[in-house]
C-alpha positions as CSV (number, residue, x, y, z in Angstrom):
1,M,76.1,104.5,98.2
2,K,75.5,107.6,100.4
3,L,71.7,107.2,99.7
4,L,71.8,103.5,100.7
5,K,73.6,104.4,103.9
6,F,71.1,107.1,104.6
7,G,68.3,104.7,103.9
8,L,69.7,102.1,106.3
9,A,70.3,104.7,109.0
10,S,66.7,106.0,108.6
11,A,65.3,102.5,108.8
12,A,67.2,102.0,112.1
13,V,65.9,105.2,113.6
14,A,62.4,104.3,112.4
15,G,62.7,100.9,114.1
16,I,63.6,102.6,117.3
17,L,60.7,105.0,117.1
18,V,58.3,102.1,116.4
19,A,59.7,100.2,119.4
20,S,59.3,103.4,121.5
21,C,55.8,103.9,120.5
22,S,54.8,100.3,121.2
23,G,55.7,100.5,124.8
24,A,59.3,99.3,124.4
25,T,62.1,101.7,125.2
26,A,65.1,101.9,123.0
27,S,68.3,103.9,123.0
28,I,71.6,104.0,121.0
29,G,74.7,104.7,123.0
30,L,78.3,105.7,122.5
31,R,80.3,104.9,119.3
32,S,83.9,103.9,119.2
33,Y,85.5,104.6,115.8
34,T,88.5,103.3,114.0
35,G,88.5,105.1,110.6
36,D,84.8,104.9,109.4
37,N,84.2,101.6,111.2
38,Y,82.6,101.6,114.6
39,S,81.1,99.8,117.5
40,V,78.0,101.1,119.3
41,D,76.2,100.0,122.5
42,W,72.3,99.9,122.7
43,K,69.4,99.1,125.0
44,I,65.9,97.9,124.1
45,S,63.4,97.3,126.8
46,G,66.0,96.3,129.4
47,D,68.1,94.2,127.1
48,Y,71.6,95.4,126.2
49,G,74.0,94.7,123.4
50,V,76.8,95.9,121.1
51,T,76.9,96.2,117.3
52,A,80.0,96.2,115.1
53,C,79.8,98.0,111.7
54,D,82.2,97.8,108.9
55,E,81.8,101.1,106.9
56,E,84.8,100.7,104.6
57,S,85.0,98.5,101.5
58,D,88.6,97.5,102.1
59,A,88.5,93.8,102.7
60,H,89.5,94.3,106.4
61,G,87.0,92.8,108.9
62,V,85.8,94.7,111.9
63,H,84.8,93.5,115.3
64,A,83.8,95.0,118.6
65,D,85.5,94.0,121.8
66,Y,83.1,94.4,124.8
67,L,82.6,93.6,128.4
68,T,79.3,93.4,130.3
69,T,78.9,94.2,134.0
70,S,78.2,90.5,134.7
71,S,81.1,89.1,132.7
72,G,84.8,89.0,133.7
73,S,86.0,88.3,130.2
74,T,86.1,90.3,126.9
75,Q,83.7,89.1,124.3
76,Q,83.4,89.9,120.5
77,V,80.9,90.5,117.9
78,R,82.3,90.4,114.3
79,D,81.4,92.0,111.0
80,G,84.2,90.2,109.2
81,N,83.7,90.4,105.5
82,G,85.3,93.9,105.0
83,A,82.6,94.7,102.4
84,N,80.7,97.7,104.0
85,N,77.3,96.0,103.5
86,A,75.9,95.2,106.9
87,C,76.4,95.4,110.7
88,E,76.5,92.5,113.2
89,A,74.8,92.7,116.6
90,S,75.2,90.7,119.8
91,G,73.0,91.2,122.7
92,D,69.9,90.5,124.7
93,Y,71.9,90.7,127.9
94,S,70.2,91.7,131.1
95,S,73.4,93.3,132.4
96,H,74.8,96.6,131.1
97,V,77.6,96.9,128.6
98,Y,80.5,98.1,130.7
99,K,82.8,99.0,127.8
100,H,83.3,98.5,124.1
101,R,85.7,99.4,121.3
102,A,85.9,99.0,117.5
103,V,88.8,97.0,116.1
104,E,89.7,96.9,112.4
105,E,91.4,93.6,111.6
106,W,94.7,93.9,109.7
107,P,96.0,90.4,108.8
108,V,99.7,91.1,108.5
109,T,100.2,94.1,110.8
110,T,98.8,95.3,114.1
111,D,95.0,95.7,114.3
112,Q,93.7,99.2,114.5
113,F,91.8,99.9,117.8
114,G,89.2,102.6,118.5
115,P,89.1,104.0,122.0
116,W,87.2,102.2,124.8
117,K,83.8,103.7,125.4
118,Y,82.1,103.4,128.8
119,P,78.3,103.7,128.6
120,S,76.5,105.0,131.7
């Protein structure tokens, strides 16, 4: 499993490098963790977004709460299957991500919240 995760991470970095070399600029921002699950903000050529990643095979879904500078309400992107097999992204916003945090969904008890991260 570690090799698969390393391969996926390497592919993501390679994609950013290709985008950078083709005239597009890309950056990965701050991560908010709850356990091994996380949310991360990103920017590609002036478009902004947030990704939620479930990194635990525990049947608990994960989502990212986030707020953009042009929105007055919290939005969500959800990786809800609890299977540690993919991440979900939301984006292509022209405005910056103001803040985001990871949330692990616990159906009977209180959800587990990561700290709010404030990208610059």
